[in-house]
C-alpha positions, 0 to 999 in steps of 0.5 A: 290453399284449400280452407274449411269453415269451423262447423258448429252443430249437435253431433252424436258421441259414439264409442268403439271397442274390439270384441270377440264373438262366441256362442251364447252357449258352448256345450263341451261333449266329453266321455262319461265312461272309458272305452273305444270310440266306435262311431261318429254320427254327425257331420262336422259343422252341421246343425244338430238337435238336442238329444241327437246322437253324436258319438258311440263308445263301445257298449259291450263291457257296460252291457255285460255289467248291466246283465250281471247286475240284473242277475244279482238283483234276481238272486237277491229277489229270490233270497228275499222270497225264500226269507219271506216263505221261511217267516210264514213257516216259522209263524205257523210253527209258532201257532202250533207250538203255542197250541201244544203248550196250552194243552200241556199247561192244562194237563199240568193244571189238572194233574196238580190237585189230583196228585195232591189227592193221590188220585194220580201218581207223582210220575204222571205229574212229573211227565205232564210238567216235563211235557209242558216245559218241552212245549215252552221250549218249542214256543221259544224256538219258534219265536227265535226262528221268526226273529231269524227270518225277519233278520233274513228278510231285512238283509235280503231287502237291503240286498234287493235295494243294493241290486236295484241301485247297481242295475240303475248305475249299470244302465246309466253307464250303458246310456253314457256310451251314447254321446248326445247333444244337450242343446240345439246348435252347431257341432264343431270338429271332432277332436278324437278319431274313431278307434281312439280310447276316450275317458272322463279325464280327457278333453272335449271330443267336440263342442256344440254351440248355440249361434243364434243369437251370438254373443260379443265380448269386449272390455272397457275401462273402469271409468268408462264403465262407470260413465256408461252406467249413468244417465239415460243412455245407460248400458241397457238402452244402448243400440249396438252395431257390429263392424266385421273384419272386412269393414262391413257393418253387420245388418242386425243391431245388438243389445247389452247382455251383462257385465262381468262380476269384477274389474280385472285389477291388472288391467283396470278393465271390465268384460262386457257381453252383448248379443246379436241376432245371427240368422243363418249362423253367418257369424261364428265363435272366434271372429273379431269384430268392433262393437260400436254404440252411440252413447250421447249427443254433444250440443253445439260442437265445433268440427273441423276436418281431421287433415287440418290438425297437426300433432307435434309432441302431444300438442295439436295445432291448426293453421287458421286463416284470418280476415286478412288471409294471413295464417295464424297457428292456433293450439287446440284441444281435440275430442272425439273423431266424427267420421272424417271430422274432428271435434274441437273442445277449445282453441277455435270459434264457429265460422273461422277458416282453417287450412284443410290440407297442407297446413305443414307447408305454411307458417304463422304470418304467411299470406295465402289465397284461400279457396273455401271448400264446399 
């Protein structure tokens, strides 16, 4: 009967969580203007640069709108220039009207004393007075024309500014017909075919993701999260390992990035995010992987082979071989698994012998011939 000694030593305590990989940044490429998709300018799954053209929407309606906006702006500029010229003309007319009014006023001022001396007829004075009133009316008319010209300038200026805004909006819409990548990354499969109608209300045409580094998202329970945030081995200091779907250990270690803002009340868990270097973009979003971290060390831990432990209705039992080579069935409290060993928290002592394999075949008090495994 193979037996093994209860080993006592310091062992690292690790934890493992199921994680999902995702791009560190995932930029959805969506249509900003409605139109028919004319061209796709990248290879699906390839690396693209920031600003690289990915798709082109039919630009003709937007080019026409830009040309129309430019024409309206030119018209508004012409009206503004005309209003400014009219203002200059009205100001010149006002100067002339003021000069005429000063001359007629001088005639009236000169004729009044002459009329009193009967050196001129009353008709002469009346004519001078009427001419002066006419000159005053011309001054008022010129002033009114200036105000009208100023109002026209303000209206034309507003029309010009509106025209500039319309040109800029039309130019932006025309630019939106070229869908470019906002980041460096891997561009995914196109979700829309050439010739299809796209619009801003539709879904993403494709997605560009930054994959180096790549992030791994996993959840931990609230109590475990609190334990991980305390002590010297807190989250920010953990060295994280990744076990891939084929069982291999990823070559690069990662680090904790951030914790979500809240605990999910339905599950009592919180989402954590780590990041891993990804040279060559080997890892891809959507992959499942196990995130592992050593969170501490247990001093003087007792270890036995996992095969030596039998579970029966929630109780863990071990067949112990005493000094007389008789079997004693002991109830133990187990902790974490460490490789092929199991950590025992209570029920055994260091150096005791336990049946390493076949404990289900023995009973308490049975005499055995132990063969200690090295």
